[in-house]
PDB file as gemmi writes it, atoms N, CA and C in Angstrom:
CRYST1    1.000    1.000    1.000  90.00  90.00  90.00 P 1                      
ATOM      1  N   MET A   1      25.058 194.004  36.369  1.00  0.00           N  
ATOM      2  CA  MET A   1      24.480 195.000  37.246  1.00  0.00           C  
ATOM      3  C   MET A   1      23.448 195.813  36.474  1.00  0.00           C  
ATOM      4  N   THR A   2      22.249 195.897  37.033  1.00  0.00           N  
ATOM      5  CA  THR A   2      21.196 196.649  36.358  1.00  0.00           C  
ATOM      6  C   THR A   2      21.261 198.121  36.751  1.00  0.00           C  
ATOM      7  N   PRO A   3      21.095 199.003  35.779  1.00  0.00           N  
ATOM      8  CA  PRO A   3      21.129 200.430  36.105  1.00  0.00           C  
ATOM      9  C   PRO A   3      19.932 200.827  36.969  1.00  0.00           C  
ATOM     10  N   GLU A   4      20.142 201.832  37.783  1.00  0.00           N  
ATOM     11  CA  GLU A   4      19.072 202.317  38.637  1.00  0.00           C  
ATOM     12  C   GLU A   4      18.434 203.542  37.999  1.00  0.00           C  
ATOM     13  N   LEU A   5      17.109 203.591  38.072  1.00  0.00           N  
ATOM     14  CA  LEU A   5      16.364 204.721  37.531  1.00  0.00           C  
ATOM     15  C   LEU A   5      15.828 205.581  38.671  1.00  0.00           C  
ATOM     16  N   SER A   6      15.893 206.863  38.486  1.00  0.00           N  
ATOM     17  CA  SER A   6      15.262 207.795  39.407  1.00  0.00           C  
ATOM     18  C   SER A   6      13.984 208.267  38.718  1.00  0.00           C  
ATOM     19  N   LEU A   7      12.833 208.048  39.366  1.00  0.00           N  
ATOM     20  CA  LEU A   7      11.548 208.368  38.761  1.00  0.00           C  
ATOM     21  C   LEU A   7      10.752 209.316  39.640  1.00  0.00           C  
ATOM     22  N   ARG A   8       9.925 210.133  39.013  1.00  0.00           N  
ATOM     23  CA  ARG A   8       8.957 210.949  39.735  1.00  0.00           C  
ATOM     24  C   ARG A   8       7.581 210.411  39.366  1.00  0.00           C  
ATOM     25  N   ILE A   9       6.820 210.051  40.366  1.00  0.00           N  
ATOM     26  CA  ILE A   9       5.519 209.425  40.130  1.00  0.00           C  
ATOM     27  C   ILE A   9       4.444 210.231  40.836  1.00  0.00           C  
ATOM     28  N   ARG A  10       3.426 210.604  40.095  1.00  0.00           N  
ATOM     29  CA  ARG A  10       2.280 211.313  40.670  1.00  0.00           C  
ATOM     30  C   ARG A  10       1.166 210.286  40.895  1.00  0.00           C  
ATOM     31  N   VAL A  11       0.588 210.311  42.077  1.00  0.00           N  
ATOM     32  CA  VAL A  11      -0.539 209.441  42.396  1.00  0.00           C  
ATOM     33  C   VAL A  11      -1.780 210.322  42.372  1.00  0.00           C  
ATOM     34  N   GLN A  12      -2.651 210.067  41.406  1.00  0.00           N  
ATOM     35  CA  GLN A  12      -3.780 210.954  41.149  1.00  0.00           C  
ATOM     36  C   GLN A  12      -4.734 211.076  42.335  1.00  0.00           C  
ATOM     37  N   ASP A  13      -4.974 210.019  43.071  1.00  0.00           N  
ATOM     38  CA  ASP A  13      -5.931 210.073  44.181  1.00  0.00           C  
ATOM     39  C   ASP A  13      -5.600 211.153  45.201  1.00  0.00           C  
ATOM     40  N   VAL A  14      -4.334 211.445  45.382  1.00  0.00           N  
ATOM     41  CA  VAL A  14      -3.933 212.443  46.375  1.00  0.00           C  
ATOM     42  C   VAL A  14      -3.156 213.606  45.754  1.00  0.00           C  
ATOM     43  N   TRP A  15      -2.871 213.546  44.462  1.00  0.00           N  
ATOM     44  CA  TRP A  15      -2.099 214.554  43.742  1.00  0.00           C  
ATOM     45  C   TRP A  15      -0.758 214.827  44.413  1.00  0.00           C  
ATOM     46  N   ASP A  16      -0.157 213.767  44.915  1.00  0.00           N  
ATOM     47  CA  ASP A  16       1.179 213.865  45.494  1.00  0.00           C  
ATOM     48  C   ASP A  16       2.197 213.286  44.526  1.00  0.00           C  
ATOM     49  N   ASP A  17       3.359 213.901  44.496  1.00  0.00           N  
ATOM     50  CA  ASP A  17       4.478 213.364  43.726  1.00  0.00           C  
ATOM     51  C   ASP A  17       5.425 212.684  44.695  1.00  0.00           C  
ATOM     52  N   ILE A  18       5.892 211.516  44.289  1.00  0.00           N  
ATOM     53  CA  ILE A  18       6.904 210.827  45.078  1.00  0.00           C  
ATOM     54  C   ILE A  18       8.079 210.537  44.168  1.00  0.00           C  
ATOM     55  N   ARG A  19       9.208 210.324  44.759  1.00  0.00           N  
ATOM     56  CA  ARG A  19      10.405 209.955  44.000  1.00  0.00           C  
ATOM     57  C   ARG A  19      10.803 208.544  44.394  1.00  0.00           C  
ATOM     58  N   LEU A  20      11.111 207.748  43.382  1.00  0.00           N  
ATOM     59  CA  LEU A  20      11.589 206.390  43.617  1.00  0.00           C  
ATOM     60  C   LEU A  20      12.892 206.191  42.866  1.00  0.00           C  
ATOM     61  N   ALA A  21      13.813 205.515  43.493  1.00  0.00           N  
ATOM     62  CA  ALA A  21      15.045 205.071  42.832  1.00  0.00           C  
ATOM     63  C   ALA A  21      14.957 203.557  42.814  1.00  0.00           C  
ATOM     64  N   ILE A  22      14.815 203.003  41.617  1.00  0.00           N  
ATOM     65  CA  ILE A  22      14.577 201.564  41.481  1.00  0.00           C  
ATOM     66  C   ILE A  22      15.462 200.983  40.386  1.00  0.00           C  
ATOM     67  N   PRO A  23      15.703 199.672  40.445  1.00  0.00           N  
ATOM     68  CA  PRO A  23      16.414 199.023  39.336  1.00  0.00           C  
ATOM     69  C   PRO A  23      15.555 199.055  38.066  1.00  0.00           C  
ATOM     70  N   SER A  24      16.181 199.134  36.930  1.00  0.00           N  
ATOM     71  CA  SER A  24      15.437 199.203  35.666  1.00  0.00           C  
ATOM     72  C   SER A  24      14.675 197.913  35.368  1.00  0.00           C  
ATOM     73  N   THR A  25      14.969 196.852  36.104  1.00  0.00           N  
ATOM     74  CA  THR A  25      14.273 195.578  35.900  1.00  0.00           C  
ATOM     75  C   THR A  25      12.987 195.471  36.723  1.00  0.00           C  
ATOM     76  N   THR A  26      12.663 196.492  37.508  1.00  0.00           N  
ATOM     77  CA  THR A  26      11.454 196.477  38.339  1.00  0.00           C  
ATOM     78  C   THR A  26      10.212 196.476  37.454  1.00  0.00           C  
ATOM     79  N   GLN A  27       9.244 195.644  37.813  1.00  0.00           N  
ATOM     80  CA  GLN A  27       8.003 195.560  37.044  1.00  0.00           C  
ATOM     81  C   GLN A  27       7.053 196.687  37.414  1.00  0.00           C  
ATOM     82  N   ALA A  28       6.192 197.027  36.477  1.00  0.00           N  
ATOM     83  CA  ALA A  28       5.227 198.111  36.668  1.00  0.00           C  
ATOM     84  C   ALA A  28       4.333 197.853  37.877  1.00  0.00           C  
ATOM     85  N   ARG A  29       3.934 196.610  38.100  1.00  0.00           N  
ATOM     86  CA  ARG A  29       3.050 196.320  39.243  1.00  0.00           C  
ATOM     87  C   ARG A  29       3.731 196.679  40.557  1.00  0.00           C  
ATOM     88  N   ASP A  30       5.048 196.482  40.634  1.00  0.00           N  
ATOM     89  CA  ASP A  30       5.779 196.834  41.854  1.00  0.00           C  
ATOM     90  C   ASP A  30       5.884 198.354  42.023  1.00  0.00           C  
ATOM     91  N   VAL A  31       6.028 199.070  40.923  1.00  0.00           N  
ATOM     92  CA  VAL A  31       6.084 200.530  40.986  1.00  0.00           C  
ATOM     93  C   VAL A  31       4.739 201.065  41.486  1.00  0.00           C  
ATOM     94  N   LYS A  32       3.630 200.515  40.990  1.00  0.00           N  
ATOM     95  CA  LYS A  32       2.305 200.934  41.457  1.00  0.00           C  
ATOM     96  C   LYS A  32       2.156 200.651  42.945  1.00  0.00           C  
ATOM     97  N   ARG A  33       2.534 199.465  43.365  1.00  0.00           N  
ATOM     98  CA  ARG A  33       2.406 199.070  44.767  1.00  0.00           C  
ATOM     99  C   ARG A  33       3.204 200.010  45.666  1.00  0.00           C  
ATOM    100  N   ARG A  34       4.444 200.273  45.301  1.00  0.00           N  
ATOM    101  CA  ARG A  34       5.295 201.160  46.099  1.00  0.00           C  
ATOM    102  C   ARG A  34       4.742 202.586  46.136  1.00  0.00           C  
ATOM    103  N   SER A  35       4.239 203.049  45.022  1.00  0.00           N  
ATOM    104  CA  SER A  35       3.696 204.408  44.948  1.00  0.00           C  
ATOM    105  C   SER A  35       2.457 204.553  45.817  1.00  0.00           C  
ATOM    106  N   LEU A  36       1.569 203.584  45.753  1.00  0.00           N  
ATOM    107  CA  LEU A  36       0.360 203.636  46.572  1.00  0.00           C  
ATOM    108  C   LEU A  36       0.710 203.565  48.051  1.00  0.00           C  
ATOM    109  N   ARG A  37       1.637 202.703  48.389  1.00  0.00           N  
ATOM    110  CA  ARG A  37       2.051 202.574  49.787  1.00  0.00           C  
ATOM    111  C   ARG A  37       2.683 203.880  50.283  1.00  0.00           C  
ATOM    112  N   ALA A  38       3.512 204.504  49.465  1.00  0.00           N  
ATOM    113  CA  ALA A  38       4.189 205.738  49.866  1.00  0.00           C  
ATOM    114  C   ALA A  38       3.214 206.886  50.108  1.00  0.00           C  
ATOM    115  N   THR A  39       2.072 206.861  49.428  1.00  0.00           N  
ATOM    116  CA  THR A  39       1.063 207.913  49.616  1.00  0.00           C  
ATOM    117  C   THR A  39      -0.051 207.470  50.557  1.00  0.00           C  
ATOM    118  N   ARG A  40       0.168 206.346  51.220  1.00  0.00           N  
ATOM    119  CA  ARG A  40      -0.757 205.819  52.231  1.00  0.00           C  
ATOM    120  C   ARG A  40      -2.141 205.501  51.676  1.00  0.00           C  
ATOM    121  N   ILE A  41      -2.197 205.042  50.452  1.00  0.00           N  
ATOM    122  CA  ILE A  41      -3.461 204.602  49.864  1.00  0.00           C  
ATOM    123  C   ILE A  41      -3.536 203.095  50.038  1.00  0.00           C  
ATOM    124  N   ASP A  42      -4.521 202.657  50.785  1.00  0.00           N  
ATOM    125  CA  ASP A  42      -4.703 201.232  51.056  1.00  0.00           C  
ATOM    126  C   ASP A  42      -5.687 200.671  50.038  1.00  0.00           C  
ATOM    127  N   ALA A  43      -5.178 200.342  48.865  1.00  0.00           N  
ATOM    128  CA  ALA A  43      -6.018 199.846  47.779  1.00  0.00           C  
ATOM    129  C   ALA A  43      -5.259 198.776  47.007  1.00  0.00           C  
ATOM    130  N   ASP A  44      -6.016 197.994  46.267  1.00  0.00           N  
ATOM    131  CA  ASP A  44      -5.448 196.943  45.433  1.00  0.00           C  
ATOM    132  C   ASP A  44      -4.749 197.580  44.224  1.00  0.00           C  
ATOM    133  N   PRO A  45      -3.460 197.345  44.048  1.00  0.00           N  
ATOM    134  CA  PRO A  45      -2.747 197.928  42.894  1.00  0.00           C  
ATOM    135  C   PRO A  45      -3.335 197.516  41.545  1.00  0.00           C  
ATOM    136  N   ASP A  46      -4.048 196.385  41.508  1.00  0.00           N  
ATOM    137  CA  ASP A  46      -4.668 195.956  40.249  1.00  0.00           C  
ATOM    138  C   ASP A  46      -5.802 196.888  39.817  1.00  0.00           C  
ATOM    139  N   GLU A  47      -6.293 197.698  40.733  1.00  0.00           N  
ATOM    140  CA  GLU A  47      -7.349 198.655  40.418  1.00  0.00           C  
ATOM    141  C   GLU A  47      -6.793 199.967  39.871  1.00  0.00           C  
ATOM    142  N   TYR A  48      -5.473 200.014  39.674  1.00  0.00           N  
ATOM    143  CA  TYR A  48      -4.801 201.222  39.194  1.00  0.00           C  
ATOM    144  C   TYR A  48      -3.968 200.901  37.959  1.00  0.00           C  
ATOM    145  N   VAL A  49      -3.688 201.928  37.163  1.00  0.00           N  
ATOM    146  CA  VAL A  49      -2.807 201.786  36.006  1.00  0.00           C  
ATOM    147  C   VAL A  49      -1.616 202.721  36.186  1.00  0.00           C  
ATOM    148  N   LEU A  50      -0.518 202.344  35.591  1.00  0.00           N  
ATOM    149  CA  LEU A  50       0.681 203.173  35.553  1.00  0.00           C  
ATOM    150  C   LEU A  50       0.828 203.657  34.121  1.00  0.00           C  
ATOM    151  N   LYS A  51       0.954 204.970  33.948  1.00  0.00           N  
ATOM    152  CA  LYS A  51       1.077 205.518  32.597  1.00  0.00           C  
ATOM    153  C   LYS A  51       2.364 206.306  32.448  1.00  0.00           C  
ATOM    154  N   PHE A  52       2.917 206.208  31.236  1.00  0.00           N  
ATOM    155  CA  PHE A  52       4.115 206.950  30.851  1.00  0.00           C  
ATOM    156  C   PHE A  52       3.841 207.555  29.480  1.00  0.00           C  
ATOM    157  N   ARG A  53       3.940 208.866  29.399  1.00  0.00           N  
ATOM    158  CA  ARG A  53       3.678 209.592  28.152  1.00  0.00           C  
ATOM    159  C   ARG A  53       2.301 209.253  27.586  1.00  0.00           C  
ATOM    160  N   GLY A  54       1.323 209.086  28.470  1.00  0.00           N  
ATOM    161  CA  GLY A  54      -0.061 208.848  28.064  1.00  0.00           C  
ATOM    162  C   GLY A  54      -0.426 207.408  27.778  1.00  0.00           C  
ATOM    163  N   ALA A  55       0.549 206.521  27.749  1.00  0.00           N  
ATOM    164  CA  ALA A  55       0.274 205.113  27.442  1.00  0.00           C  
ATOM    165  C   ALA A  55       0.406 204.263  28.694  1.00  0.00           C  
ATOM    166  N   GLU A  56      -0.469 203.278  28.802  1.00  0.00           N  
ATOM    167  CA  GLU A  56      -0.419 202.379  29.948  1.00  0.00           C  
ATOM    168  C   GLU A  56       0.801 201.467  29.853  1.00  0.00           C  
ATOM    169  N   VAL A  57       1.468 201.299  30.982  1.00  0.00           N  
ATOM    170  CA  VAL A  57       2.606 200.384  31.063  1.00  0.00           C  
ATOM    171  C   VAL A  57       2.053 199.062  31.609  1.00  0.00           C  
ATOM    172  N   PRO A  58       2.137 197.972  30.845  1.00  0.00           N  
ATOM    173  CA  PRO A  58       1.603 196.689  31.319  1.00  0.00           C  
ATOM    174  C   PRO A  58       2.250 196.258  32.633  1.00  0.00           C  
ATOM    175  N   ASP A  59       1.453 195.669  33.521  1.00  0.00           N  
ATOM    176  CA  ASP A  59       1.919 195.266  34.851  1.00  0.00           C  
ATOM    177  C   ASP A  59       3.161 194.383  34.825  1.00  0.00           C  
ATOM    178  N   ALA A  60       3.236 193.470  33.887  1.00  0.00           N  
ATOM    179  CA  ALA A  60       4.356 192.523  33.846  1.00  0.00           C  
ATOM    180  C   ALA A  60       5.595 193.102  33.163  1.00  0.00           C  
ATOM    181  N   SER A  61       5.479 194.283  32.616  1.00  0.00           N  
ATOM    182  CA  SER A  61       6.594 194.892  31.892  1.00  0.00           C  
ATOM    183  C   SER A  61       7.588 195.524  32.857  1.00  0.00           C  
ATOM    184  N   SER A  62       8.868 195.333  32.576  1.00  0.00           N  
ATOM    185  CA  SER A  62       9.894 196.007  33.378  1.00  0.00           C  
ATOM    186  C   SER A  62      10.001 197.448  32.897  1.00  0.00           C  
ATOM    187  N   MET A  63      10.566 198.289  33.721  1.00  0.00           N  
ATOM    188  CA  MET A  63      10.746 199.692  33.344  1.00  0.00           C  
ATOM    189  C   MET A  63      11.623 199.798  32.098  1.00  0.00           C  
ATOM    190  N   GLU A  64      12.637 198.976  32.043  1.00  0.00           N  
ATOM    191  CA  GLU A  64      13.555 198.970  30.902  1.00  0.00           C  
ATOM    192  C   GLU A  64      12.820 198.577  29.618  1.00  0.00           C  
ATOM    193  N   ALA A  65      12.028 197.502  29.682  1.00  0.00           N  
ATOM    194  CA  ALA A  65      11.303 197.020  28.503  1.00  0.00           C  
ATOM    195  C   ALA A  65      10.247 198.016  28.036  1.00  0.00           C  
ATOM    196  N   ALA A  66       9.704 198.800  28.965  1.00  0.00           N  
ATOM    197  CA  ALA A  66       8.676 199.782  28.619  1.00  0.00           C  
ATOM    198  C   ALA A  66       9.275 201.084  28.096  1.00  0.00           C  
ATOM    199  N   GLY A  67      10.589 201.197  28.093  1.00  0.00           N  
ATOM    200  CA  GLY A  67      11.241 202.390  27.574  1.00  0.00           C  
ATOM    201  C   GLY A  67      11.276 203.553  28.557  1.00  0.00           C  
ATOM    202  N   ILE A  68      11.130 203.248  29.845  1.00  0.00           N  
ATOM    203  CA  ILE A  68      11.173 204.284  30.865  1.00  0.00           C  
ATOM    204  C   ILE A  68      12.623 204.756  31.011  1.00  0.00           C  
ATOM    205  N   VAL A  69      12.808 206.053  30.995  1.00  0.00           N  
ATOM    206  CA  VAL A  69      14.150 206.640  31.033  1.00  0.00           C  
ATOM    207  C   VAL A  69      14.412 207.304  32.390  1.00  0.00           C  
ATOM    208  N   MET A  70      15.657 207.622  32.646  1.00  0.00           N  
ATOM    209  CA  MET A  70      16.051 208.309  33.874  1.00  0.00           C  
ATOM    210  C   MET A  70      15.266 209.608  34.023  1.00  0.00           C  
ATOM    211  N   ASN A  71      14.805 209.888  35.232  1.00  0.00           N  
ATOM    212  CA  ASN A  71      14.046 211.095  35.577  1.00  0.00           C  
ATOM    213  C   ASN A  71      12.700 211.196  34.855  1.00  0.00           C  
ATOM    214  N   ALA A  72      12.141 210.056  34.479  1.00  0.00           N  
ATOM    215  CA  ALA A  72      10.839 210.043  33.816  1.00  0.00           C  
ATOM    216  C   ALA A  72       9.741 210.428  34.794  1.00  0.00           C  
ATOM    217  N   ASN A  73       8.671 210.990  34.258  1.00  0.00           N  
ATOM    218  CA  ASN A  73       7.478 211.317  35.028  1.00  0.00           C  
ATOM    219  C   ASN A  73       6.402 210.308  34.676  1.00  0.00           C  
ATOM    220  N   LEU A  74       5.859 209.654  35.693  1.00  0.00           N  
ATOM    221  CA  LEU A  74       4.803 208.677  35.496  1.00  0.00           C  
ATOM    222  C   LEU A  74       3.615 209.068  36.356  1.00  0.00           C  
ATOM    223  N   ILE A  75       2.462 208.464  36.066  1.00  0.00           N  
ATOM    224  CA  ILE A  75       1.278 208.732  36.873  1.00  0.00           C  
ATOM    225  C   ILE A  75       0.582 207.414  37.191  1.00  0.00           C  
ATOM    226  N   VAL A  76       0.103 207.315  38.412  1.00  0.00           N  
ATOM    227  CA  VAL A  76      -0.693 206.169  38.852  1.00  0.00           C  
ATOM    228  C   VAL A  76      -2.110 206.687  39.025  1.00  0.00           C  
ATOM    229  N   LEU A  77      -3.054 206.105  38.288  1.00  0.00           N  
ATOM    230  CA  LEU A  77      -4.426 206.553  38.392  1.00  0.00           C  
ATOM    231  C   LEU A  77      -5.384 205.377  38.384  1.00  0.00           C  
ATOM    232  N   PRO A  78      -6.598 205.586  38.889  1.00  0.00           N  
ATOM    233  CA  PRO A  78      -7.559 204.485  38.942  1.00  0.00           C  
ATOM    234  C   PRO A  78      -7.826 203.917  37.550  1.00  0.00           C  
ATOM    235  N   ARG A  79      -8.008 202.617  37.491  1.00  0.00           N  
ATOM    236  CA  ARG A  79      -8.284 201.946  36.219  1.00  0.00           C  
ATOM    237  C   ARG A  79      -9.631 202.386  35.648  1.00  0.00           C  
ATOM    238  N   ARG A  80     -10.585 202.627  36.519  1.00  0.00           N  
ATOM    239  CA  ARG A  80     -11.927 203.021  36.069  1.00  0.00           C  
ATOM    240  C   ARG A  80     -12.204 204.460  36.460  1.00  0.00           C  
ATOM    241  N   ARG A  81     -12.918 205.126  35.602  1.00  0.00           N  
ATOM    242  CA  ARG A  81     -13.314 206.506  35.898  1.00  0.00           C  
ATOM    243  C   ARG A  81     -14.258 206.534  37.079  1.00  0.00           C  
ATOM    244  N   ARG A  82     -14.172 207.611  37.819  1.00  0.00           N  
ATOM    245  CA  ARG A  82     -15.060 207.781  38.978  1.00  0.00           C  
ATOM    246  C   ARG A  82     -16.014 208.925  38.689  1.00  0.00           C  
ATOM    247  N   PRO A  83     -17.259 208.790  39.149  1.00  0.00           N  
ATOM    248  CA  PRO A  83     -18.214 209.877  38.906  1.00  0.00           C  
ATOM    249  C   PRO A  83     -17.837 211.127  39.683  1.00  0.00           C  
ATOM    250  N   ILE A  84     -18.161 212.257  39.109  1.00  0.00           N  
ATOM    251  CA  ILE A  84     -17.958 213.527  39.790  1.00  0.00           C  
ATOM    252  C   ILE A  84     -19.238 213.840  40.552  1.00  0.00           C  
ATOM    253  N   LEU A  85     -19.099 214.017  41.839  1.00  0.00           N  
ATOM    254  CA  LEU A  85     -20.256 214.307  42.666  1.00  0.00           C  
ATOM    255  C   LEU A  85     -20.346 215.799  42.900  1.00  0.00           C  
ATOM    256  N   ARG A  86     -21.522 216.329  42.718  1.00  0.00           N  
ATOM    257  CA  ARG A  86     -21.721 217.771  42.917  1.00  0.00           C  
ATOM    258  C   ARG A  86     -22.517 218.033  44.138  1.00  0.00           C  
TER     259      ARG A  86                                                      
END                                                                             
């Protein structure tokens, strides 16, 4: 039985925090997909990165393998910088 992690994820495009309870074997790409869907962002998850403690979590990495701990804070942000329009 795989332990379940409770995570808080901020999606930068909307600055919303969501909570997910997922198995520790869940891959980063699935966490990005779920987070984007929960905040109603209709975008390709490959265009976003998932970061934990400032470091990118590779898409194929499980939460357990990436060292993600219970109640961790993660952020989903665009892979490429966007220009600031004035």
